[in-house]
C-alpha positions as CSV (number, residue, x, y, z in Angstrom):
1,X,-3.2,115.5,-52.3
2,X,-5.0,114.3,-49.1
3,X,-4.2,110.7,-50.0
4,X,-0.5,111.5,-50.0
5,X,-0.8,113.2,-46.7
6,X,-2.6,110.2,-45.2
7,X,0.0,107.8,-46.6
8,X,2.7,109.8,-44.9
9,X,1.1,109.0,-41.6
10,X,2.0,105.4,-42.1
11,X,5.7,106.3,-41.5
12,X,6.5,105.5,-37.8
13,X,8.1,108.0,-35.6
14,X,9.9,107.5,-32.3
15,X,9.8,109.6,-29.2
16,X,13.1,110.8,-27.8
17,X,12.1,111.2,-24.1
18,X,11.4,107.5,-23.6
19,X,14.7,106.1,-24.9
20,X,17.3,106.0,-22.1
21,X,18.9,103.4,-19.9
22,X,15.5,102.1,-18.8
23,X,15.1,101.1,-22.5
24,X,18.5,99.3,-22.4
25,X,17.6,97.3,-19.3
26,X,14.2,96.4,-20.7
27,X,15.8,95.3,-24.0
28,X,18.3,93.1,-22.1
29,X,15.6,91.5,-20.0
30,X,13.2,91.0,-22.9
31,X,15.8,89.3,-25.0
32,X,16.8,86.9,-22.2
33,X,13.2,86.1,-21.6
34,X,12.5,85.7,-25.3
35,X,15.3,83.2,-25.7
36,X,14.5,81.0,-22.7
37,X,12.2,78.9,-24.9
38,X,14.5,78.6,-27.9
39,X,13.7,82.0,-29.3
40,X,10.0,81.5,-29.9
41,X,9.0,84.5,-27.8
42,X,12.0,86.7,-28.9
43,X,10.1,88.6,-31.6
44,X,7.2,89.3,-29.2
45,X,9.4,90.3,-26.3
46,X,11.4,92.7,-28.4
47,X,8.2,94.2,-29.8
48,X,6.9,94.7,-26.3
49,X,9.9,96.9,-25.5
50,X,9.7,98.8,-28.9
51,X,6.0,99.4,-29.0
52,X,6.1,102.4,-26.6
53,X,9.1,103.9,-28.3
54,X,7.9,103.7,-31.9
55,X,4.5,105.2,-32.6
56,X,2.2,105.3,-35.6
57,X,3.3,101.9,-36.9
58,X,1.3,100.6,-39.9
59,X,1.4,97.0,-38.7
60,X,2.6,95.7,-35.4
61,X,3.2,92.3,-36.8
62,X,6.0,93.4,-39.1
63,X,8.7,93.5,-36.3
64,X,7.5,90.2,-35.0
65,X,7.6,88.6,-38.5
66,X,11.0,90.2,-39.4
67,X,12.6,89.1,-36.2
68,X,11.1,85.6,-36.4
69,X,12.3,85.1,-40.0
70,X,15.7,86.7,-39.2
71,X,16.2,84.6,-36.1
72,X,15.4,81.2,-37.6
73,X,16.7,82.1,-41.0
74,X,20.0,83.2,-39.5
75,X,20.1,80.1,-37.2
76,X,19.4,77.8,-40.1
77,X,21.9,79.3,-42.5
78,X,24.7,79.7,-39.9
79,X,24.4,76.1,-38.6
80,X,24.1,74.7,-42.2
81,X,27.2,76.7,-43.1
82,X,29.2,74.4,-40.9
83,X,28.3,71.5,-43.1
84,X,28.7,73.3,-46.4
85,X,32.3,74.5,-45.8
86,X,34.6,71.5,-46.1
87,X,36.3,70.4,-42.9
88,X,34.8,73.3,-40.9
89,X,33.2,71.1,-38.3
90,X,36.2,68.8,-37.9
91,X,38.6,71.8,-37.8
92,X,40.3,71.8,-34.4
93,X,40.2,75.6,-34.5
94,X,36.7,76.2,-33.1
95,X,37.3,80.0,-33.4
96,X,36.5,79.8,-37.1
97,X,33.4,77.8,-36.4
98,X,32.0,80.1,-33.8
99,X,32.9,83.2,-35.8
100,X,31.1,81.8,-38.8
101,X,28.0,80.8,-36.8
102,X,27.7,84.0,-34.8
103,X,28.5,86.5,-37.6
104,X,26.2,84.8,-40.1
105,X,23.3,84.6,-37.6
106,X,23.7,88.3,-36.6
107,X,24.0,89.4,-40.2
108,X,20.8,87.7,-41.3
109,X,18.8,88.8,-38.2
110,X,19.9,92.4,-38.5
111,X,19.2,92.7,-42.2
112,X,15.6,91.5,-41.6
113,X,15.2,94.0,-38.7
114,X,16.9,96.8,-40.7
115,X,14.2,96.6,-43.3
116,X,11.9,98.2,-40.7
117,X,14.5,100.3,-38.8
118,X,15.4,102.2,-42.0
119,X,12.0,103.7,-41.9
120,X,12.1,104.6,-38.2
121,X,15.6,106.1,-37.6
122,X,18.4,107.9,-39.4
123,X,21.7,105.9,-39.8
124,X,19.8,102.6,-39.5
125,X,22.7,100.9,-41.4
126,X,24.6,101.0,-38.1
127,X,22.2,98.3,-36.8
128,X,23.6,95.8,-39.3
129,X,27.2,96.6,-38.4
130,X,26.5,96.6,-34.7
131,X,24.9,93.2,-34.8
132,X,27.7,91.6,-36.8
133,X,30.3,93.2,-34.4
134,X,28.2,92.1,-31.4
135,X,28.1,88.6,-32.9
136,X,31.9,88.6,-33.3
137,X,32.4,89.9,-29.8
138,X,30.1,87.1,-28.5
139,X,32.1,84.5,-30.5
140,X,35.4,85.8,-29.0
141,X,33.9,85.7,-25.5
142,X,32.6,82.1,-26.0
143,X,36.0,81.0,-27.3
144,X,37.9,82.5,-24.4
145,X,35.3,81.0,-22.0
146,X,35.6,77.5,-23.5
147,X,39.4,77.7,-23.6
148,X,39.6,78.8,-19.9
149,X,36.9,76.8,-18.2
150,X,36.4,73.8,-20.5
151,X,33.7,72.5,-22.8
152,X,31.4,70.6,-20.5
153,X,27.7,71.2,-21.1
154,X,27.0,73.2,-18.0
155,X,30.1,75.4,-18.4
156,X,29.5,75.9,-22.1
157,X,25.9,76.9,-21.5
158,X,27.2,79.5,-19.0
159,X,29.6,80.7,-21.7
160,X,26.8,81.0,-24.2
161,X,24.8,83.0,-21.7
162,X,27.6,85.5,-21.0
163,X,28.3,85.8,-24.8
164,X,24.6,86.4,-25.5
165,X,24.4,89.0,-22.7
166,X,27.3,90.9,-24.3
167,X,25.7,90.7,-27.7
168,X,22.3,92.0,-26.6
169,X,24.0,94.6,-24.4
170,X,25.9,96.0,-27.4
171,X,22.9,95.9,-29.7
172,X,20.6,97.4,-27.1
173,X,23.0,100.3,-26.5
174,X,23.1,101.1,-30.2
175,X,19.4,100.7,-30.7
176,X,18.9,103.1,-27.8
177,X,21.1,105.6,-29.6
178,X,19.4,105.1,-32.9
179,X,15.9,105.5,-31.5
180,X,16.9,108.9,-30.2
181,X,17.3,110.1,-33.8
182,X,13.9,109.3,-35.4
183,X,12.7,110.0,-38.8
184,X,9.8,112.3,-38.3
185,X,7.4,113.0,-41.2
C-alpha cells in the first residue's frame, strides 16, 4: 500500500496562483528566444517557463525530449509532405502549401507535448486542437502577409515572425488556462 502511495507522488501537480498573464508573457519571450537558433533551445526555454508552474515532476527531461522530438519530427514530416503530395510544391496556390506545413508541424508537436500534459491538466486534448488552429491561423497570416507585401526574403521573414507570434500567443493563452485546472492527486 505504501508503494502505491509513493507512486502517486510521481504525478505532477500545478499551482493555480502562478499562472496568469506573467506566464503568457514569459511563454511568448521564451518561445521567441528558443527559436532564434533554429529551435535548438526551444525545449529548454519552454521548460524554464513551465518548471515553476508544474511541481513534483518525475523527470524534467521529458518535456525537453517531447518538445525536441515534436519540433523536429513535425518539421521533418511537414516539409517532406511537400515532396510526397504530387504537384504541391509547384502549385501556384501557396495557401495549400503553408496550411499543410503549419498544421502538420503543429499537430505532431502538440501530440508529443500532450503525452505529458494529459497527466498534468484536465482537458489536455485542447492543447492539440489549439496548436492545430494556431498553426492554421499562422498560415493564414503568412499568406495574407506574402500577398500584400511581397515574397522577398526580408519581408517574408517578417511575415514568419508575425505568424509565429500569433501562434505562440494563442498556444500560450490556452496553456495558461489549462494550467489553472491541474490534476491533483
